[in-house]
TORKE-581289 format. One record per residue: residue number from 1; x, y, z of N, C-alpha, C, O in turn. Coordinates in nm, 2 decimals, decimal comma. Example, Ala and Ser with C-alpha at 12.3 -4.5 7.8 and 13.67 -1.06 7.14 Angstrom:
REM TORKE-581289
{1; {1,32; -0,57; 0,78}; {1,23; -0,45; 0,78}; {1,32; -0,33; 0,78}; {1,42; -0,33; 0,85}}
{2; {1,28; -0,22; 0,71}; {1,37; -0,11; 0,71}; {1,29; 0,00; 0,79}; {1,34; 0,11; 0,80}}
REM end
This chain:
REM TORKE-581289
{1; {10,53; 10,40; 7,82}; {10,58; 10,49; 7,91}; {10,48; 10,61; 7,90}; {10,45; 10,66; 7,80}}
{2; {10,44; 10,66; 8,03}; {10,35; 10,78; 8,04}; {10,43; 10,90; 8,02}; {10,54; 10,91; 8,07}}
{3; {10,37; 10,99; 7,96}; {10,44; 11,13; 7,96}; {10,40; 11,20; 8,09}; {10,28; 11,22; 8,12}}
{4; {10,49; 11,24; 8,17}; {10,46; 11,29; 8,30}; {10,47; 11,45; 8,30}; {10,55; 11,51; 8,22}}
{5; {10,41; 11,51; 8,38}; {10,42; 11,66; 8,40}; {10,55; 11,67; 8,48}; {10,61; 11,57; 8,51}}
{6; {10,59; 11,79; 8,52}; {10,71; 11,82; 8,58}; {10,75; 11,71; 8,68}; {10,67; 11,67; 8,77}}
{7; {10,87; 11,65; 8,66}; {10,92; 11,56; 8,75}; {10,98; 11,61; 8,88}; {11,08; 11,69; 8,87}}
{8; {10,94; 11,57; 8,99}; {11,00; 11,64; 9,12}; {11,15; 11,60; 9,12}; {11,20; 11,49; 9,07}}
{9; {11,23; 11,69; 9,19}; {11,37; 11,67; 9,21}; {11,39; 11,59; 9,33}; {11,32; 11,63; 9,43}}
{10; {11,47; 11,49; 9,34}; {11,51; 11,41; 9,47}; {11,56; 11,49; 9,56}; {11,63; 11,59; 9,52}}
{11; {11,53; 11,47; 9,70}; {11,59; 11,54; 9,80}; {11,73; 11,48; 9,81}; {11,75; 11,36; 9,83}}
{12; {11,83; 11,57; 9,80}; {11,98; 11,52; 9,81}; {12,00; 11,46; 9,95}; {11,95; 11,51; 10,05}}
{13; {12,08; 11,36; 9,96}; {12,12; 11,30; 10,08}; {12,26; 11,28; 10,07}; {12,31; 11,25; 9,96}}
{14; {12,32; 11,30; 10,18}; {12,47; 11,28; 10,18}; {12,50; 11,14; 10,18}; {12,41; 11,06; 10,22}}
{15; {12,62; 11,09; 10,15}; {12,65; 10,95; 10,16}; {12,67; 10,90; 10,31}; {12,68; 10,78; 10,34}}
{16; {12,67; 11,00; 10,39}; {12,70; 10,96; 10,54}; {12,55; 10,96; 10,60}; {12,55; 10,94; 10,72}}
{17; {12,43; 10,97; 10,54}; {12,30; 10,95; 10,59}; {12,29; 10,80; 10,61}; {12,28; 10,72; 10,51}}
{18; {12,28; 10,75; 10,72}; {12,26; 10,60; 10,76}; {12,15; 10,60; 10,86}; {12,15; 10,67; 10,96}}
{19; {12,06; 10,52; 10,83}; {11,95; 10,48; 10,93}; {11,99; 10,36; 11,01}; {12,02; 10,25; 10,95}}
{20; {12,00; 10,37; 11,13}; {12,04; 10,25; 11,21}; {11,91; 10,21; 11,27}; {11,84; 10,29; 11,33}}
{21; {11,88; 10,08; 11,25}; {11,76; 10,01; 11,31}; {11,81; 9,89; 11,40}; {11,86; 9,79; 11,35}}
{22; {11,79; 9,91; 11,53}; {11,83; 9,81; 11,62}; {11,74; 9,69; 11,64}; {11,62; 9,71; 11,62}}
{23; {11,78; 9,58; 11,67}; {11,70; 9,45; 11,69}; {11,58; 9,48; 11,78}; {11,47; 9,44; 11,76}}
{24; {11,60; 9,56; 11,89}; {11,50; 9,59; 11,99}; {11,42; 9,70; 11,95}; {11,32; 9,73; 12,03}}
{25; {11,43; 9,78; 11,84}; {11,36; 9,89; 11,80}; {11,21; 9,83; 11,76}; {11,19; 9,72; 11,71}}
{26; {11,11; 9,90; 11,78}; {10,97; 9,87; 11,75}; {10,95; 9,85; 11,59}; {10,86; 9,77; 11,55}}
{27; {11,03; 9,92; 11,52}; {11,02; 9,91; 11,37}; {11,11; 9,80; 11,31}; {11,10; 9,79; 11,18}}
{28; {11,19; 9,73; 11,38}; {11,28; 9,64; 11,33}; {11,21; 9,53; 11,25}; {11,26; 9,50; 11,14}}
{29; {11,12; 9,49; 11,29}; {11,02; 9,38; 11,22}; {10,96; 9,43; 11,09}; {10,95; 9,36; 10,99}}
{30; {10,91; 9,56; 11,10}; {10,85; 9,61; 10,98}; {10,96; 9,63; 10,87}; {10,93; 9,61; 10,75}}
{31; {11,08; 9,67; 10,91}; {11,18; 9,69; 10,81}; {11,22; 9,56; 10,74}; {11,24; 9,55; 10,62}}
{32; {11,24; 9,46; 10,82}; {11,27; 9,32; 10,77}; {11,16; 9,27; 10,68}; {11,18; 9,21; 10,58}}
{33; {11,04; 9,29; 10,72}; {10,92; 9,24; 10,64}; {10,91; 9,31; 10,50}; {10,86; 9,26; 10,40}}
{34; {10,95; 9,44; 10,51}; {10,93; 9,53; 10,39}; {11,04; 9,48; 10,28}; {11,01; 9,48; 10,17}}
{35; {11,17; 9,45; 10,33}; {11,28; 9,41; 10,24}; {11,31; 9,26; 10,23}; {11,41; 9,22; 10,19}}
{36; {11,21; 9,18; 10,28}; {11,22; 9,03; 10,27}; {11,24; 8,97; 10,13}; {11,32; 8,87; 10,11}}
{37; {11,18; 9,03; 10,03}; {11,18; 8,97; 9,91}; {11,28; 9,04; 9,80}; {11,30; 9,16; 9,82}}
{38; {11,33; 8,97; 9,70}; {11,41; 9,02; 9,61}; {11,35; 9,14; 9,53}; {11,42; 9,23; 9,49}}
{39; {11,21; 9,12; 9,50}; {11,14; 9,23; 9,44}; {11,14; 9,36; 9,52}; {11,16; 9,47; 9,46}}
{40; {11,12; 9,35; 9,65}; {11,11; 9,46; 9,73}; {11,25; 9,54; 9,74}; {11,25; 9,66; 9,75}}
{41; {11,35; 9,46; 9,75}; {11,48; 9,52; 9,75}; {11,52; 9,58; 9,60}; {11,59; 9,68; 9,59}}
{42; {11,48; 9,52; 9,50}; {11,50; 9,58; 9,36}; {11,41; 9,71; 9,36}; {11,45; 9,81; 9,29}}
{43; {11,30; 9,71; 9,42}; {11,22; 9,85; 9,41}; {11,29; 9,95; 9,49}; {11,31; 10,06; 9,44}}
{44; {11,33; 9,91; 9,61}; {11,41; 10,01; 9,70}; {11,52; 10,06; 9,62}; {11,53; 10,18; 9,61}}
{45; {11,60; 9,98; 9,57}; {11,73; 10,03; 9,48}; {11,68; 10,11; 9,37}; {11,75; 10,20; 9,33}}
{46; {11,56; 10,08; 9,31}; {11,53; 10,16; 9,19}; {11,49; 10,32; 9,22}; {11,50; 10,41; 9,14}}
{47; {11,45; 10,33; 9,33}; {11,41; 10,47; 9,38}; {11,52; 10,54; 9,46}; {11,50; 10,65; 9,51}}
{48; {11,64; 10,49; 9,46}; {11,75; 10,56; 9,54}; {11,79; 10,69; 9,46}; {11,81; 10,79; 9,53}}
{49; {11,80; 10,70; 9,33}; {11,86; 10,79; 9,26}; {11,76; 10,89; 9,20}; {11,80; 11,01; 9,19}}
{50; {11,64; 10,86; 9,18}; {11,54; 10,94; 9,12}; {11,40; 10,90; 9,15}; {11,37; 10,78; 9,16}}
{51; {11,30; 10,99; 9,17}; {11,17; 10,95; 9,20}; {11,10; 10,89; 9,08}; {11,12; 10,94; 8,97}}
{52; {11,02; 10,79; 9,11}; {10,96; 10,71; 9,00}; {10,80; 10,68; 9,04}; {10,76; 10,68; 9,15}}
{53; {10,74; 10,66; 8,95}; {10,58; 10,62; 8,98}; {10,59; 10,47; 8,99}; {10,69; 10,40; 8,96}}
{54; {10,48; 10,41; 9,03}; {10,47; 10,28; 9,04}; {10,48; 10,20; 8,92}; {10,54; 10,09; 8,92}}
{55; {10,42; 10,26; 8,81}; {10,43; 10,19; 8,68}; {10,58; 10,19; 8,62}; {10,62; 10,10; 8,56}}
{56; {10,65; 10,31; 8,65}; {10,78; 10,31; 8,61}; {10,86; 10,21; 8,69}; {10,95; 10,14; 8,63}}
{57; {10,84; 10,19; 8,81}; {10,91; 10,09; 8,90}; {10,87; 9,96; 8,85}; {10,96; 9,88; 8,84}}
{58; {10,76; 9,93; 8,82}; {10,71; 9,80; 8,78}; {10,79; 9,76; 8,65}; {10,84; 9,64; 8,64}}
{59; {10,81; 9,85; 8,55}; {10,88; 9,83; 8,43}; {11,03; 9,79; 8,47}; {11,08; 9,70; 8,42}}
{60; {11,08; 9,87; 8,55}; {11,22; 9,85; 8,59}; {11,26; 9,72; 8,66}; {11,37; 9,66; 8,64}}
{61; {11,17; 9,68; 8,73}; {11,19; 9,55; 8,80}; {11,11; 9,43; 8,75}; {11,11; 9,32; 8,81}}
{62; {11,05; 9,46; 8,65}; {10,98; 9,34; 8,57}; {10,88; 9,28; 8,66}; {10,89; 9,16; 8,69}}
{63; {10,78; 9,36; 8,70}; {10,67; 9,30; 8,79}; {10,55; 9,38; 8,74}; {10,56; 9,47; 8,66}}
{64; {10,43; 9,34; 8,80}; {10,31; 9,41; 8,78}; {10,30; 9,54; 8,85}; {10,38; 9,56; 8,95}}
{65; {10,22; 9,63; 8,82}; {10,20; 9,76; 8,88}; {10,14; 9,73; 9,02}; {10,17; 9,79; 9,12}}
{66; {10,04; 9,62; 9,02}; {9,99; 9,58; 9,16}; {10,09; 9,54; 9,25}; {10,08; 9,57; 9,37}}
{67; {10,19; 9,46; 9,21}; {10,28; 9,40; 9,28}; {10,38; 9,51; 9,34}; {10,42; 9,50; 9,46}}
{68; {10,42; 9,60; 9,26}; {10,49; 9,71; 9,29}; {10,43; 9,81; 9,39}; {10,49; 9,86; 9,48}}
{69; {10,31; 9,82; 9,37}; {10,23; 9,91; 9,46}; {10,22; 9,84; 9,61}; {10,24; 9,90; 9,71}}
{70; {10,20; 9,71; 9,60}; {10,20; 9,63; 9,72}; {10,34; 9,65; 9,81}; {10,34; 9,69; 9,93}}
{71; {10,44; 9,63; 9,74}; {10,58; 9,64; 9,80}; {10,60; 9,79; 9,84}; {10,66; 9,82; 9,95}}
{72; {10,56; 9,89; 9,75}; {10,58; 10,03; 9,79}; {10,50; 10,06; 9,92}; {10,55; 10,14; 10,00}}
{73; {10,39; 10,00; 9,94}; {10,32; 10,04; 10,06}; {10,38; 9,98; 10,18}; {10,38; 10,04; 10,29}}
{74; {10,44; 9,86; 10,17}; {10,52; 9,81; 10,28}; {10,64; 9,89; 10,31}; {10,67; 9,91; 10,42}}
{75; {10,71; 9,92; 10,20}; {10,83; 10,01; 10,21}; {10,81; 10,14; 10,28}; {10,88; 10,19; 10,37}}
{76; {10,69; 10,21; 10,23}; {10,66; 10,33; 10,29}; {10,62; 10,32; 10,44}; {10,67; 10,39; 10,53}}
{77; {10,53; 10,22; 10,47}; {10,51; 10,18; 10,62}; {10,62; 10,16; 10,70}; {10,62; 10,19; 10,82}}
{78; {10,73; 10,11; 10,65}; {10,85; 10,08; 10,72}; {10,94; 10,21; 10,72}; {11,05; 10,21; 10,78}}
{79; {10,90; 10,32; 10,66}; {10,98; 10,43; 10,65}; {11,10; 10,43; 10,57}; {11,19; 10,51; 10,59}}
{80; {11,10; 10,35; 10,47}; {11,21; 10,33; 10,37}; {11,20; 10,41; 10,24}; {11,29; 10,45; 10,18}}
{81; {11,08; 10,42; 10,20}; {11,04; 10,52; 10,09}; {10,93; 10,62; 10,13}; {10,87; 10,60; 10,24}}
{82; {10,92; 10,72; 10,05}; {10,82; 10,82; 10,08}; {10,76; 10,86; 9,94}; {10,82; 10,86; 9,84}}
{83; {10,63; 10,91; 9,95}; {10,58; 10,98; 9,83}; {10,64; 11,12; 9,83}; {10,63; 11,19; 9,93}}
{84; {10,71; 11,16; 9,73}; {10,78; 11,29; 9,72}; {10,69; 11,39; 9,64}; {10,71; 11,51; 9,65}}
{85; {10,60; 11,34; 9,56}; {10,52; 11,44; 9,48}; {10,42; 11,35; 9,39}; {10,43; 11,23; 9,37}}
{86; {10,32; 11,42; 9,34}; {10,22; 11,37; 9,24}; {10,26; 11,43; 9,12}; {10,28; 11,55; 9,11}}
{87; {10,25; 11,33; 9,01}; {10,26; 11,39; 8,88}; {10,14; 11,34; 8,80}; {10,07; 11,25; 8,84}}
{88; {10,12; 11,40; 8,67}; {10,00; 11,37; 8,59}; {10,04; 11,30; 8,46}; {10,13; 11,36; 8,39}}
{89; {9,98; 11,20; 8,42}; {10,00; 11,14; 8,28}; {9,94; 11,23; 8,18}; {9,87; 11,32; 8,21}}
{90; {9,97; 11,20; 8,05}; {9,92; 11,27; 7,93}; {9,76; 11,27; 7,95}; {9,70; 11,37; 7,92}}
{91; {9,70; 11,16; 8,00}; {9,56; 11,15; 8,01}; {9,49; 11,20; 8,14}; {9,38; 11,18; 8,17}}
{92; {9,58; 11,27; 8,22}; {9,54; 11,35; 8,33}; {9,53; 11,26; 8,46}; {9,47; 11,31; 8,57}}
{93; {9,58; 11,14; 8,46}; {9,57; 11,05; 8,57}; {9,68; 11,10; 8,67}; {9,79; 11,12; 8,63}}
{94; {9,64; 11,12; 8,80}; {9,74; 11,15; 8,90}; {9,81; 11,02; 8,94}; {9,75; 10,91; 8,96}}
{95; {9,94; 11,04; 8,95}; {10,03; 10,92; 9,00}; {10,13; 10,97; 9,10}; {10,20; 11,07; 9,09}}
{96; {10,14; 10,90; 9,21}; {10,24; 10,93; 9,31}; {10,38; 10,90; 9,26}; {10,40; 10,80; 9,19}}
{97; {10,48; 10,98; 9,30}; {10,62; 10,95; 9,28}; {10,68; 10,91; 9,40}; {10,67; 10,98; 9,50}}
{98; {10,77; 10,80; 9,40}; {10,83; 10,75; 9,53}; {10,97; 10,77; 9,52}; {11,03; 10,78; 9,41}}
{99; {11,03; 10,79; 9,63}; {11,18; 10,81; 9,64}; {11,23; 10,74; 9,78}; {11,15; 10,74; 9,87}}
{100; {11,35; 10,69; 9,78}; {11,40; 10,63; 9,89}; {11,43; 10,74; 9,99}; {11,47; 10,85; 9,96}}
{101; {11,41; 10,70; 10,12}; {11,44; 10,80; 10,23}; {11,59; 10,80; 10,27}; {11,64; 10,91; 10,30}}
{102; {11,65; 10,69; 10,28}; {11,79; 10,68; 10,33}; {11,88; 10,64; 10,23}; {11,83; 10,56; 10,14}}
{103; {12,01; 10,67; 10,24}; {12,11; 10,62; 10,15}; {12,16; 10,50; 10,19}; {12,21; 10,41; 10,11}}
{104; {12,17; 10,47; 10,33}; {12,22; 10,35; 10,38}; {12,13; 10,30; 10,49}; {12,07; 10,38; 10,56}}
{105; {12,13; 10,18; 10,52}; {12,05; 10,12; 10,62}; {12,13; 10,01; 10,69}; {12,18; 9,91; 10,63}}
{106; {12,14; 10,03; 10,83}; {12,22; 9,93; 10,91}; {12,13; 9,87; 11,00}; {12,08; 9,94; 11,09}}
{107; {12,11; 9,74; 10,99}; {12,03; 9,66; 11,09}; {12,14; 9,60; 11,17}; {12,24; 9,55; 11,13}}
{108; {12,11; 9,62; 11,30}; {12,20; 9,57; 11,41}; {12,14; 9,51; 11,53}; {12,03; 9,56; 11,57}}
{109; {12,20; 9,41; 11,59}; {12,16; 9,37; 11,72}; {12,21; 9,45; 11,84}; {12,17; 9,42; 11,96}}
{110; {12,30; 9,54; 11,81}; {12,36; 9,61; 11,93}; {12,28; 9,74; 11,96}; {12,32; 9,81; 12,05}}
REM end
């Protein structure tokens, strides 16, 4: 585990913050593609309560950093996670911290 500089605080979201994505929305396909795998869903769940780096996420969901980064890119492109800050390891390497954007996601055909 890397020692990180000051950890960013997550932006609080209320329990009523729900993103509604309708079947005919342009981003419906991107959202489905981003959450299609078990690993992607585990990653999304892991960043709901606190910001994490790709290496921390990889450790939590038992995958490689490369695989976590791949899924994080897809999740970010779909607007489900965002980079909330950059932190630095003991060795001075800059790392992005990711956090979930929404507390709830509703996919609907209506």
